[in-house]
N, C-alpha and C positions, 0 to 999 in steps of 0.2 A: 256817506258821511253825514251826521246829523248837524242841525243848526247850532247846538251848544259846543260841539268840537270845533267847528268853523270860527265861532267867536272866541273860544279860548285860545285857538292857534294865532288867530289875528291880534288878540290882545298882547299876547306873549311876544309875538314877532315885532309889533309896534313898540313895546317896552324896550325890547333889545335894540332896535335900530335908533330909538332916541337916546339910550345910554351909550351907544357905541362911540359917537364922536366926542363924547365927554371923558372917555378913558385915555390916560397917557400910558405910556410903557412903564413908566415908574409905578404906577398904581398896580399894574397887572403883575408886575415883577414882585412888588410887596404882597399881594395876594398869594402868589404861589409860594413864596417863603414861608409866610404865616400859616398857609395850610399844610405845608410839609412839616413845619415844627409841631403843629396841632396833632397831625398823624403820628409822628414819632412819639410824642409824650402820650399820647393815648395808648398806642401799642406796648409801650414800656410799663405804664402804669397797670395795663391789664395783666402783663407778666407778673408784675410784682404782687397784685392781688391774687393771682393764681397759686402763687408760691406760698402766701400766707394762709390761703384756704387749705392747701394741702398739708401744711405744718399743724394747722389747728385740728385737722381731722385725724391725724395720727397720734 
C-alpha cells in the first residue's frame, strides 16, 4: 500500500469519525427518505423520457 492511499484512508476515516457523533437518527431518517424519493423520481423521469424518444422516432 502506498503512502497516498494510506493518507486518503486516514483522512476519510477521520472525517467519518468526526461527523458520526453529530448525526442524529432524525437526520439519517430524513436522508434515507430524500434519497428514496430522488431515486424514484429519477427512475420515473427516465421512463417518461424513454417513451417520448420512442414516440418521436416512429
